[in-house]
C-alpha positions in Angstrom: -122.2 73.1 -44.2 -118.7 71.7 -44.1 -116.7 74.8 -43.4 -112.9 74.5 -43.4 -112.9 71.1 -45.0 -110.5 71.0 -47.9 -111.4 69.4 -51.3 -109.1 68.8 -54.3 -110.2 67.8 -57.7 -108.5 66.1 -60.7 -109.8 65.6 -64.2 -109.1 62.8 -66.6 -110.2 62.9 -70.2 -112.1 65.4 -72.4 -113.1 69.1 -72.3 -116.6 68.0 -71.2 -115.0 66.4 -68.1 -113.1 69.6 -67.4 -116.3 71.7 -67.5 -118.1 69.3 -65.2 -115.2 69.1 -62.7 -115.2 72.9 -62.5 -118.9 72.9 -61.9 -118.6 70.3 -59.1 -115.8 72.3 -57.5 -117.9 75.5 -57.5 -120.9 73.6 -56.0 -118.7 72.3 -53.2 -117.4 75.8 -52.4 -121.0 76.9 -52.3 -121.6 74.2 -49.7 -118.8 75.4 -47.4 -115.7 73.5 -48.6 -112.4 75.1 -49.3 -111.0 74.2 -52.7 -107.2 73.5 -52.9 -104.8 72.2 -55.5 -104.6 68.4 -56.0 -101.0 68.4 -54.9 -102.0 70.0 -51.6 -103.1 68.2 -48.5 -106.9 67.9 -48.6 -109.6 66.1 -46.7 -111.3 64.9 -49.8 -109.9 64.1 -53.2 -112.3 63.9 -56.1 -111.2 62.2 -59.4 -113.4 62.7 -62.4 -112.7 59.8 -64.7 -112.7 59.0 -68.4 -113.1 55.6 -70.0 -112.4 56.2 -73.7 -109.1 54.2 -73.5 -107.7 51.5 -71.3 -105.0 53.9 -70.2 -107.5 56.2 -68.7 -108.7 53.3 -66.5 -105.1 52.6 -65.4 -104.4 56.2 -64.7 -107.3 56.3 -62.3 -105.5 53.8 -60.0 -102.4 55.9 -60.2 -104.2 59.1 -59.3 -105.8 57.4 -56.3 -102.4 56.3 -55.0 -101.0 59.8 -55.5 -103.8 61.3 -53.4 -103.3 58.8 -50.6 -99.6 59.5 -50.5 -100.3 63.2 -50.0 -102.8 62.5 -47.2 -103.3 58.9 -46.1 -106.3 60.0 -43.9 -108.1 61.6 -46.8 -111.3 60.3 -48.4 -111.0 59.5 -52.1 -114.1 59.9 -54.3 -114.3 58.7 -57.9 -116.9 59.9 -60.4 -117.3 60.1 -64.1 -117.6 57.7 -67.1 -115.4 55.0 -65.6 -117.3 55.2 -62.3 -120.6 54.7 -64.2 -119.3 51.8 -66.3 -117.3 49.9 -63.7 -118.2 51.0 -60.2 -117.4 47.6 -58.6 -114.0 47.6 -60.3 -113.2 51.0 -58.9 -114.3 50.0 -55.5 -111.6 47.3 -55.5 -108.9 50.0 -55.9 -107.1 50.4 -52.6 -107.8 53.8 -51.1 -111.2 54.5 -52.8 -113.9 55.5 -50.3 -116.8 56.5 -52.6 -117.9 55.8 -56.2 -120.6 57.9 -57.7 -122.3 57.3 -61.1 -123.6 59.8 -63.7 -126.9 60.5 -61.7 -125.1 61.3 -58.5 -121.8 63.1 -59.3 -123.3 66.6 -59.1 -124.6 65.9 -55.5 -121.3 64.8 -53.9 -121.9 67.0 -50.9 -125.0 64.9 -50.0 -123.0 61.7 -49.7 -119.8 63.0 -47.9 -121.2 62.8 -44.4 -121.9 59.1 -44.9 -118.2 58.4 -45.4 -117.3 59.0 -41.8 -119.3 56.0 -40.7 -118.3 53.8 -43.7 -115.5 51.2 -43.3 -115.8 49.7 -46.8 -116.1 51.7 -50.1 -119.5 53.1 -50.7 -120.9 52.6 -54.3 -123.9 54.7 -55.5 -124.4 54.3 -59.2 -127.9 54.2 -60.8 -129.1 53.0 -64.1 -127.8 55.3 -66.9 -131.0 54.6 -68.9 -132.9 56.5 -66.1 -131.0 59.7 -66.4 -133.7 62.3 -66.9 -131.9 65.6 -66.2 -129.4 67.8 -67.8 -126.7 69.4 -65.6 -125.2 72.7 -66.6 -121.4 73.1 -66.5 -118.6 75.4 -67.5 -114.9 75.6 -66.5 -113.5 78.6 -64.9 -110.2 79.5 -63.3 -108.1 76.6 -64.6 -107.3 78.1 -68.1 -107.5 81.2 -70.2 -110.5 79.8 -72.1 -113.7 78.3 -70.7 -115.3 75.1 -71.7 -119.1 75.5 -71.9 -121.1 72.3 -71.8 -124.1 72.6 -74.2 -125.1 68.9 -74.6 -124.7 65.5 -72.9 -125.1 61.9 -73.8 -125.3 60.1 -77.2 -127.7 58.0 -79.2 -125.3 56.8 -81.8 -123.9 53.6 -80.2 -120.8 53.3 -82.5 -119.5 49.8 -82.2 -116.2 50.8 -80.4 -117.7 53.3 -77.9 -118.9 53.1 -74.3 -119.9 56.7 -73.9 -123.7 56.1 -74.4 -123.4 53.5 -71.6 -121.6 56.0 -69.4 -123.6 59.1 -70.1 -127.0 58.0 -71.3 -129.2 59.4 -74.0 -128.5 62.6 -75.9 -130.0 65.7 -74.2 -129.6 69.4 -73.8 -131.2 72.4 -72.3 -133.1 75.1 -74.1 -131.3 77.9 -76.1 -132.7 80.5 -73.7 -131.2 78.7 -70.6 -127.9 78.0 -72.4 -127.6 81.7 -73.1 -128.1 82.5 -69.4 -125.2 80.1 -68.5 -123.1 81.7 -71.3 -123.7 85.1 -69.7 -122.4 83.8 -66.4 -119.3 82.6 -68.3 -118.9 86.1 -69.9 -119.0 87.7 -66.4 -115.9 85.8 -65.4 -113.7 87.8 -67.8 -112.6 84.9 -70.1 -111.9 85.9 -73.7 -112.7 82.6 -75.3 -115.4 79.9 -74.9 -115.2 76.4 -76.3 -118.6 74.7 -76.8 -118.4 71.1 -75.6 -120.5 68.0 -75.2 -120.6 64.4 -76.2 -122.3 65.0 -79.5 -122.9 68.8 -79.8 -124.3 68.6 -83.3 -127.2 66.8 -81.8 -128.2 69.8 -79.7 -131.9 70.2 -79.3 -133.1 67.0 -77.7 -135.1 67.3 -74.6 -134.0 65.9 -71.2 -136.0 62.7 -71.6 -133.7 61.9 -74.6 -136.6 61.1 -76.9 -138.3 64.2 -78.3 -136.7 67.0 -80.3 -137.4 70.6 -79.7 -137.5 73.0 -82.6 -134.1 74.2 -81.6 -130.8 73.3 -83.3 -127.1 73.9 -82.9 -127.2 76.4 -85.7 -129.8 78.4 -83.9 -127.7 78.2 -80.7 -124.6 79.6 -82.3 -126.5 82.5 -83.8 -127.8 83.4 -80.3 -124.4 82.9 -78.6 -122.8 85.4 -80.8 -125.0 88.1 -79.3 -123.7 87.4 -75.8 -121.6 90.4 -74.8 -118.1 90.1 -73.4 -116.8 87.0 -75.3 -114.3 87.7 -78.0 -114.1 84.2 -79.4 -116.4 81.2 -79.7 -114.8 77.9 -80.7 -116.8 74.8 -81.6 -115.2 71.6 -80.3 -115.6 68.2 -81.9 -118.6 67.8 -84.2 -119.7 64.9 -86.3 -119.3 65.4 -90.0 -123.0 64.4 -90.7 -124.1 67.1 -88.3 -121.8 69.8 -89.5 -124.2 71.5 -91.9 -123.5 74.0 -94.7 -125.4 76.6 -92.7 -123.1 76.2 -89.7 -120.0 76.4 -91.9 -121.3 79.4 -93.7 -122.2 81.1 -90.4 -118.7 80.6 -89.0 -117.2 81.9 -92.2 -119.1 85.1 -91.9 -119.0 85.4 -88.1 -117.0 88.0 -86.2 -116.5 85.9 -83.1 -116.9 82.2 -84.1 -113.3 81.2 -85.1 -112.2 79.2 -88.2 -111.3 76.0 -86.4 -113.2 72.7 -86.7 -112.4 69.4 -85.1 -114.2 66.7 -87.1 -114.0 63.0 -86.1 -113.2 60.7 -89.0 -112.1 57.5 -87.3 -111.3 55.7 -90.5 -110.6 56.5 -94.2 -112.0 53.1 -95.2 -115.7 52.9 -96.0 -115.7 49.3 -95.0 -114.3 50.0 -91.6 -116.6 53.0 -91.1 -119.5 50.6 -91.6 -118.1 48.2 -89.1 -117.7 51.0 -86.7 -121.4 51.9 -87.3 -120.5 55.5 -88.1 -123.2 57.8 -89.7 -121.3 58.8 -92.8 -118.8 57.6 -95.4 -115.6 59.1 -96.7 -117.3 61.0 -99.5 -119.3 63.1 -97.1 -116.3 63.8 -95.0 -114.3 65.0 -98.0 -117.2 67.2 -98.9 -117.3 68.8 -95.5 -113.5 69.6 -95.6 -113.8 71.0 -99.1 -116.8 73.2 -98.0 -114.8 74.7 -95.1 -111.7 75.3 -97.2 -113.6 76.9 -100.0 -115.0 79.6 -97.6 -112.1 79.7 -95.1 -108.8 78.7 -96.8 -107.0 79.6 -93.5 -109.2 77.4 -91.3 -107.7 74.8 -89.1 -109.2 71.3 -89.3 -108.4 68.6 -86.8 -109.2 65.0 -87.2 -109.9 62.0 -84.9 -108.8 58.7 -86.2 -108.6 55.2 -84.7 -106.1 52.6 -85.8 -106.2 48.8 -85.3 -110.0 48.4 -85.3 -111.0 44.7 -85.6 -111.0 43.8 -89.3 -108.7 46.6 -90.3 -106.2 45.0 -92.7 -103.0 46.7 -93.9 -104.9 47.6 -97.1 -107.7 49.3 -95.0 -105.1 51.2 -93.0 -103.4 52.4 -96.2 -106.8 53.6 -97.4 -106.9 55.7 -94.3 -103.4 56.9 -94.6 -103.7 57.9 -98.2 -107.1 59.5 -97.6 -105.7 61.7 -94.9 -102.5 62.4 -96.7 -104.4 64.0 -99.6 -106.9 65.7 -97.4 -106.4 69.4 -96.6 -106.5 69.0 -92.8 -104.2 70.5 -90.2 -103.5 67.9 -87.5 -104.6 64.4 -86.3 -105.6 63.0 -83.0 -104.6 59.4 -83.3 -106.1 56.7 -81.0 -105.0 53.1 -80.8 -108.1 50.9 -80.7 -108.5 49.3 -77.3 -111.1 46.6 -76.4 -113.9 47.9 -74.3 -116.4 45.7 -72.5 -120.0 45.8 -73.5 -119.3 47.1 -77.1 -120.0 45.3 -80.3 -116.4 45.6 -81.5 -115.1 43.5 -78.6 -116.9 40.5 -80.1 -115.6 41.0 -83.7 -113.1 38.7 -85.4 -109.8 39.5 -87.1 -108.2 41.2 -84.1 -105.2 43.4 -85.1 -102.1 42.5 -83.1 -101.1 45.3 -80.6 -97.6 45.7 -82.2 -99.3 46.4 -85.5 -101.7 48.9 -83.9 -98.8 50.8 -82.4 -96.9 50.9 -85.7 -100.0 52.3 -87.5 -100.4 54.8 -84.7 -96.8 55.9 -85.2 -97.2 56.3 -88.9 -100.2 58.6 -88.5 -98.6 60.6 -85.8 -95.7 61.3 -88.1 -98.2 62.3 -90.8 -99.9 64.6 -88.3 -96.7 66.4 -87.5 -96.1 67.0 -91.2 -99.6 68.3 -91.7 -99.3 70.7 -88.7 -95.9 72.0 -89.8 -97.2 72.6 -93.3 -100.3 74.4 -92.0 -98.1 76.5 -89.7 -95.6 77.3 -92.5 -98.4 78.5 -94.8 -99.2 81.2 -92.3 -95.6 82.6 -91.8 -95.3 86.3 -92.6 -98.9 86.9 -91.8 -100.5 88.8 -88.9 -103.1 87.2 -86.6 -104.7 87.9 -83.2 -103.4 85.7 -80.4 -105.0 85.0 -77.0 -102.1 84.7 -74.5 -102.0 82.3 -71.6 -100.5 82.4 -68.1 -97.8 79.8 -68.2 -94.3 81.0 -67.9 -92.1 78.4 -69.6 -88.5 79.4 -69.0 -89.2 83.0 -70.1 -91.7 82.0 -72.9 -95.4 82.4 -72.9 -97.9 80.8 -75.3 -101.2 81.5 -77.0 -103.3 80.4 -79.9 -104.5 82.3 -83.0 -108.1 82.2 -83.9 -107.3 79.3 -86.3 -105.5 77.4 -83.6 -101.8 78.0 -84.4 -99.7 77.8 -81.2 -97.6 81.0 -80.8 -94.6 81.6 -78.5 -93.6 85.0 -77.2 -91.3 86.3 -74.5 -93.2 86.1 -71.2 -94.9 89.3 -70.1 -97.3 89.0 -67.2 -99.2 92.1 -68.5 -100.2 90.1 -71.6 -101.9 87.3 -69.8 -105.5 86.8 -70.9 -105.2 89.5 -73.6 -105.6 89.3 -77.3 -102.6 90.7 -79.2 -101.8 91.3 -82.8 -98.8 89.1 -83.7 -96.6 88.6 -86.7 -95.9 84.9 -87.3 -92.1 84.7 -87.9 -90.7 81.1 -87.7 -91.8 77.5 -87.0 -89.6 76.4 -84.1 -88.2 73.0 -83.4 -90.6 72.6 -80.5 -93.5 72.6 -82.8 -94.9 76.1 -82.3 -94.5 79.4 -84.1 -92.3 82.2 -82.9 -94.2 85.5 -82.9 -93.5 89.2 -82.7 -95.9 91.7 -81.3 -97.0 94.2 -83.9 -98.9 96.3 -81.3 -99.4 95.9 -77.6 -102.9 96.2 -76.3 -102.3 95.1 -72.7 
């Protein structure tokens, strides 16, 4: 045991990374470490990395330098997707002491004692194709809501994506075991749980990544709703080809699964979707949105889209823009395509100049703001339940409705982590909705 040694953790990237960082932190506390804030002086700094964009790679170097400035004597440990993909590259970053791959990141405590005798960076990163286990994870303590990991890995191999190379084959645990983990989350007192994974619609594959069980995401959400103590369940990003009618219909009738879907599109051009090796075309995507809105007109729908993919002409981009402009969605997450080693896309011709990529990104971000403001405005003068968070921003506190509208209220510490009935009054210049309490249930 390493009593009194202090450890600090930092997360880059997605909700799945947040859930795993939290799980790693709890494991280290169980092994005798004291967890502190990343801005505090610690003996060990752990950075859980992402590698979806080039900026995430660059940010890793910055975070390493930040840790070393706080305590030059500390040991810096880098884990996560970037660590699995480019362990040698990370080892070259000044200040890094240990690099752990996907197989090893949940066993950090086993490697720490080796650092004291190590002068050069220690790299331990196995073959991702040999990952044969599934690690449970959920976040707790960092936010009002908890991110519950229900699936890992991906079998899709889209031409722009490195995630299968970083996380391995699609796999999940059984429904029965996932419910046991969900009950642990419920015991923490959080009001909302977000289901997360790499490709959660693929839930049901065994840990060897090959065979399917007779279990599905639809069956999982039915069982999760029976877990006592959780007011809200939110499904994170789900592929349109895996978002079935039965899931949509279940959410529409559910008392605790909220009317919020985040559905990756990536392009509104069928030609580009084929180049990306996506599993659907725009017709299916449009049908999914229409199905949701027919049952839940108030539902929030978020969209992932990539601009500047190789071969995307101005005409292809305008297809995407016009498709999204006419689609009844609520906001966009816009990504500028960046070249990633070991992907099919990096070898493709007709590279889009970076200046053009940025201009297309800007156009879609402006469209996103218009979509969000329209969605927010449609809900003014209505009453919805809001889960309030702990941040005190100059006398204001924030929360989200079930359908993911950001609400601002005067700060009241008694309202933190409570669900309040709020009247939606006005869309503010800052991009949220000013609310008024109709009743106080603190």
